[in-house]
C-alpha positions in Angstrom: 79.2 76.3 119.7 76.6 76.8 122.2 74.2 78.5 119.7 74.6 75.8 117.3 73.9 73.1 119.6 70.8 74.6 120.8 69.5 74.7 117.1 70.2 71.2 116.7 68.6 69.8 119.8 65.9 72.5 119.9 63.9 73.2 123.2 62.6 69.8 123.9 66.2 68.9 124.6 67.4 71.6 126.9 66.8 69.6 130.0 69.0 66.9 128.7 71.6 69.5 128.3 72.2 70.7 131.3 71.8 67.4 133.1 74.6 65.8 130.6 77.1 68.9 131.8 77.4 66.5 134.9 77.8 63.3 133.2 80.1 61.3 131.1 80.1 61.5 127.3 78.6 58.4 127.3 75.7 59.0 129.4 74.7 62.0 127.0 75.4 60.0 124.0 72.8 57.3 125.4 70.2 59.9 126.7 70.1 61.7 122.8 69.9 58.3 121.3 66.8 57.3 123.3 65.4 60.8 123.0 65.7 60.4 119.1 64.5 56.8 119.0 60.8 56.3 118.6 59.0 52.8 118.9 58.1 51.5 115.5 54.4 52.2 114.4 52.4 48.9 114.7 49.5 47.9 112.6 46.5 45.3 113.1 46.7 42.5 110.4 43.8 40.5 108.7 44.7 38.9 105.8 45.3 35.8 103.7 48.6 34.1 102.9 49.6 34.3 99.4 52.9 32.4 99.5 55.9 31.5 101.8 59.2 32.2 100.9 62.3 31.5 103.5 59.9 32.7 106.2 58.6 35.7 104.6 54.9 35.5 104.2 53.7 37.5 101.4 50.0 38.0 102.2 46.8 40.2 100.9 45.0 42.2 103.3 41.0 42.2 102.8 41.3 45.2 100.3 43.8 43.4 98.1 46.7 45.3 99.1 49.7 42.9 99.3 52.4 42.7 101.9 55.7 41.2 103.3 55.1 39.8 106.9 57.9 38.0 109.0 57.5 36.2 112.3 59.8 37.7 115.2 62.1 35.2 116.9 60.0 32.7 119.1 56.8 34.4 118.0 53.8 32.5 119.4 51.6 31.1 116.4 48.2 30.1 117.6 45.4 28.1 115.3 42.1 29.3 115.5 39.3 26.6 115.8 35.7 26.4 116.2 34.3 25.9 119.4 30.4 24.8 121.0 28.7 27.4 122.8 28.7 25.0 125.8 32.2 25.9 126.1 31.5 28.9 127.6 30.9 28.6 131.5 30.6 31.0 134.6 34.3 31.8 135.1 35.1 31.7 131.4 37.4 34.1 130.1 36.3 35.9 126.7 37.3 38.2 124.3 34.0 39.7 122.7 33.7 41.4 119.4 30.4 42.8 119.6 27.8 45.5 118.4 26.1 48.4 120.5 22.6 47.8 121.2 20.0 50.9 122.0 19.4 49.3 125.9 23.1 49.7 126.4 23.8 45.6 126.2 26.3 44.2 123.3 25.4 42.1 120.7 28.3 39.5 120.2 29.5 38.8 116.4 32.4 36.5 117.7 34.0 35.3 121.0 37.2 34.0 121.8 37.1 31.4 124.8 40.5 31.6 126.2 42.3 28.5 127.2 42.5 28.0 131.2 45.3 30.5 132.9 45.4 32.6 129.5 44.3 36.0 131.0 45.4 39.0 128.8 44.2 42.7 129.7 40.7 43.1 130.5 38.3 45.8 129.8 36.4 47.3 127.3 37.2 49.5 124.4 36.0 50.3 120.9 37.5 48.0 118.1 38.7 48.7 114.6 35.8 47.1 113.0 32.7 49.0 111.7 30.4 49.9 114.6 32.2 47.6 116.8 33.7 47.1 120.3 36.0 44.7 122.1 35.0 43.5 126.1 37.8 41.2 127.6 36.0 40.0 130.6 35.2 37.0 132.7 31.7 35.4 132.9 29.9 35.9 135.9 26.5 34.2 135.0 24.5 33.5 131.7 20.8 32.8 131.1 19.2 31.5 127.8 16.9 33.6 126.2 14.6 34.3 123.3 17.4 35.8 121.0 20.2 33.6 122.3 22.2 33.3 125.3 22.7 36.2 127.7 26.0 36.7 129.2 26.9 39.0 132.4 30.4 39.5 131.9 32.6 41.5 134.4 36.1 43.2 134.0 37.9 45.5 136.1 35.9 48.9 137.0 32.8 47.5 134.5 30.5 45.0 133.6 28.4 44.3 130.1 25.4 42.5 129.1 26.6 40.5 126.2 23.9 39.0 123.6 25.1 35.9 122.0 22.7 35.1 118.7 23.0 31.9 116.9 25.3 33.5 114.2 28.3 34.6 116.7 31.5 32.8 115.7 32.4 31.0 119.1 36.2 30.0 118.8 39.3 29.4 120.7 43.0 28.3 119.5 45.3 25.6 119.9 49.1 26.3 119.9 50.6 25.7 116.6 54.1 26.1 114.9 55.0 28.4 112.1 55.6 25.2 110.0 51.4 25.2 110.0 51.0 28.2 108.2 50.1 27.5 104.7 48.9 29.4 101.5 45.1 29.9 101.9 44.9 30.5 105.4 43.4 33.7 107.3 46.0 35.5 109.4 45.4 37.7 112.5 48.2 39.7 114.2 47.2 42.2 116.7 50.0 44.6 116.5 52.4 43.7 113.7 55.5 46.3 113.7 56.1 48.2 110.7 59.6 48.1 109.6 61.8 50.5 107.7 61.9 48.4 104.7 57.8 48.7 104.1 57.7 45.0 105.4 56.1 43.9 108.9 57.2 42.0 111.7 54.5 39.6 113.8 55.4 39.4 117.6 52.6 36.8 117.2 50.3 35.1 114.8 46.8 33.4 114.5 45.6 31.3 111.7 42.6 29.5 110.6 39.4 29.1 108.5 36.8 30.2 110.8 36.3 33.5 113.2 40.1 34.4 112.7 39.3 38.2 111.0 37.5 39.2 114.5 
């Protein structure tokens, strides 16, 4: 009997098996369930709404692939809107999509200006667009230059020099509702969950016509 259990559980579960010998059967079952369950994979979504039916969005990715997406309960909906460069001030908190430059600076392709008191995790990392990075940081100072505005931004354990050319898309967002979603709009979901039936579930969604696919 013990040999059969060993074969089913595998070596990774042996510690759980020994611990369970001193626990109620319910605790053993719960522990085995937690071990076998894995968080569903997530995917970043940049797509256009093709249609909406009973709360389910049929969307088309940039490569033409069609997917079904539904919003999680109480998922925040935000409309991305164009913002002037003058909205960026010292102390502004930004999400900056950029391309690395030979001198170590970053040239911005898009900048999201977060509303006051909105402060997601800060830091610097590679981004999932070609030759792109993402910086979530606070503006320390800014200087006008020949190639556009230069921002010095800081985040925990680091800082970056950001060049903002005239071509950079500057955006912010306003709160909206699921009722504001319409066919033809571009959407962005940072981490949609892949469900067993192949559809996607969005914990939040942004939409608009400008600067959405940053």
